[in-house]
C-alpha positions in Angstrom: 73.4 112.1 165.6 76.9 112.2 166.8 77.5 112.4 170.6 80.4 114.2 172.2 80.9 113.5 175.9 83.4 114.8 178.5 83.5 114.3 182.3 84.1 117.9 183.3 83.0 121.3 182.1 86.6 122.3 181.5 86.9 119.4 179.0 83.6 120.2 177.1 83.8 124.1 177.1 86.5 124.3 174.3 84.2 122.1 172.1 81.0 123.9 172.9 82.6 127.3 172.2 83.4 126.1 168.6 79.8 125.2 167.8 77.9 127.1 165.2 74.7 127.0 167.2 73.5 125.1 170.2 70.4 124.7 172.5 70.6 123.7 176.1 68.2 121.0 177.3 67.9 120.1 181.0 67.3 116.4 181.6 68.0 113.8 184.3 69.9 116.4 186.5 72.2 117.3 183.7 72.4 119.7 180.8 72.6 118.4 177.2 73.4 120.6 174.2 71.9 120.0 170.8 74.3 121.6 168.5 75.4 122.0 164.9 79.0 122.1 163.8 79.9 122.6 160.1 76.6 120.9 159.1 76.9 118.0 161.5 74.1 117.5 164.1 75.6 116.8 167.6 74.5 116.1 171.1 77.0 117.2 173.8 77.3 117.0 177.5 79.7 116.7 180.4 78.7 113.8 182.6 80.4 114.7 185.8 83.2 112.6 187.2 83.0 108.8 187.6 81.6 105.6 186.1 78.0 106.1 187.3 77.5 109.6 185.9 79.2 108.7 182.6 77.1 105.6 182.2 73.9 107.7 182.8 75.0 110.4 180.3 76.1 108.0 177.6 72.8 106.0 177.9 70.7 109.2 177.8 72.6 110.4 174.7 71.8 107.1 172.9 68.3 106.3 174.2 66.8 109.8 174.5 68.7 111.8 171.9 69.3 109.1 169.3 73.1 109.2 169.1 74.5 106.7 166.7 78.2 107.3 167.3 79.9 108.6 170.5 83.2 110.4 170.9 84.7 111.0 174.4 87.1 113.9 174.9 89.1 114.5 178.1 92.3 114.1 180.1 94.0 111.2 181.8 96.9 110.2 183.9 99.9 108.5 182.2 100.8 105.0 183.2 103.2 104.4 180.2 106.4 106.2 180.9 106.6 107.2 177.2 103.6 109.5 177.6 104.2 113.1 178.6 101.8 115.9 179.7 99.8 117.1 176.6 100.3 113.8 174.6 97.3 112.2 173.0 96.2 108.6 173.4 93.1 106.8 172.2 91.9 103.6 173.7 92.0 100.4 171.6 90.4 98.7 174.6 89.5 99.6 178.2 89.1 97.8 181.5 87.7 98.7 184.9 90.7 98.5 187.3 88.5 98.9 190.4 86.2 96.0 189.6 87.4 93.1 191.9 85.7 89.7 192.4 89.0 87.9 192.4 87.9 86.1 195.6 85.7 84.0 193.3 88.6 83.0 191.1 88.0 85.7 188.4 90.7 88.0 187.1 90.7 91.7 188.1 88.2 93.7 186.0 86.2 90.7 184.9 82.4 90.9 184.8 80.4 87.7 184.9 78.9 87.0 181.5 81.2 89.7 180.2 85.0 90.2 179.8 87.9 92.2 181.3 88.2 94.5 178.3 85.8 96.3 176.0 87.0 97.2 172.5 86.6 100.6 170.8 85.5 101.0 167.2 88.1 100.4 164.5 86.6 102.7 162.0 86.5 105.7 164.4 90.1 104.8 165.5 91.1 104.9 161.8 89.5 108.4 161.5 91.6 109.5 164.4 94.8 108.2 162.8 93.9 110.1 159.6 93.4 113.3 161.7 96.7 112.9 163.5 98.4 112.4 160.1 96.8 115.5 158.6 97.8 117.6 161.7 101.3 116.1 162.0 100.5 115.0 165.6 101.8 112.1 167.5 98.8 109.9 168.6 99.4 106.8 170.7 97.1 103.8 170.7 96.8 101.9 173.9 94.9 100.3 176.8 93.1 102.7 179.1 92.1 101.6 182.7 89.0 103.2 184.3 88.1 103.4 188.0 86.2 105.5 190.5 89.5 106.7 192.0 91.8 109.6 191.2 95.2 107.8 191.2 98.0 109.6 192.9 100.1 106.7 194.0 103.1 105.2 192.2 102.4 101.8 193.8 98.8 101.8 192.6 99.8 103.0 189.2 102.4 100.3 188.9 99.8 97.7 189.9 97.3 98.9 187.2 100.0 98.9 184.6 101.1 95.3 185.5 97.6 93.9 185.9 95.9 95.4 182.8 99.0 96.3 180.6 97.5 99.8 180.8 99.0 102.9 179.2 96.8 105.5 180.8 94.1 105.7 183.4 91.0 107.8 184.0 87.5 107.6 185.5 84.9 107.2 182.8 86.0 105.5 179.6 85.3 101.9 180.3 81.8 102.5 181.6 81.0 104.5 178.4 82.5 101.7 176.4 80.3 99.1 178.1 77.1 101.2 177.4 78.0 101.7 173.8 79.0 98.1 173.2 75.8 96.8 174.9 73.6 99.2 172.7 75.7 98.6 169.6 76.9 102.2 169.2 80.4 102.7 167.9 82.6 104.7 170.3 86.0 106.4 170.5 87.8 107.4 173.7 90.5 110.2 173.4 92.6 111.4 176.3 95.2 114.1 176.6 97.7 113.4 179.4 97.4 115.8 182.3 99.5 114.1 185.0 101.6 111.0 185.7 99.2 109.4 188.3 101.9 109.6 191.0 102.3 111.6 194.2 102.5 114.9 192.1 99.3 114.0 190.2 97.0 116.4 192.0 99.3 119.4 191.4 99.9 118.5 187.8 96.3 117.9 187.1 95.2 121.3 188.4 98.0 123.0 186.5 97.6 121.2 183.1 93.8 120.4 183.0 92.8 123.3 180.8 95.7 123.1 178.4 95.4 119.3 178.0 91.6 119.5 177.6 92.0 122.0 174.8 94.4 119.6 173.0 91.9 116.8 173.2 89.0 119.1 172.2 90.8 120.5 169.1 91.4 116.9 167.9 87.8 115.9 168.4 86.6 118.9 166.4 88.8 117.8 163.5 87.4 114.3 163.8 83.8 115.6 163.5 84.7 117.0 160.1 85.9 113.6 158.9 83.2 111.3 160.3 80.6 110.3 157.7 
């Protein structure tokens, strides 16, 4: 079973609309969709925004519905100045930028008995590179920072870039990565850029959410066709 997760309905709808068939299942205050796409069995859901909800949703997909691989489709704010609205980036690794126990001498993002970064799956990343090549699309690999904050501050963005060497930031990827790594499920995080995480971020996010979400969704659909 392949899991597809997004944070918001706007991010999941373009994927759900492409399904051959699907069945809605209500569980744990959310709706999950058992679906079939070109012969592939899927479980889909949008988690709602933030690390807690994405953790709950990813865990449910794996533990209740038996997902053995997980793909995340959504939008993100650009940290790397080379990224423009609509560009695609996948995470080679992710960190939680709002996790701070530096008072005890640990680096930002560090979890005791853990690490600052969580690594995504190389095989799924290679599938993504093949899809990008087939479609003639530019796909950037980079570090994505996750936190329970919508960043709309140049100062905060610069701090995240410097501290984590981040290329993009969002609100769910690292928590999904922690779940998948802990439960030994390969995962892939794809984001289309919707804003620049600066003082104009709120305006740009609202304006470009739908178009950027569709870019990410279309790419994920192509990946489904290539994943064994």
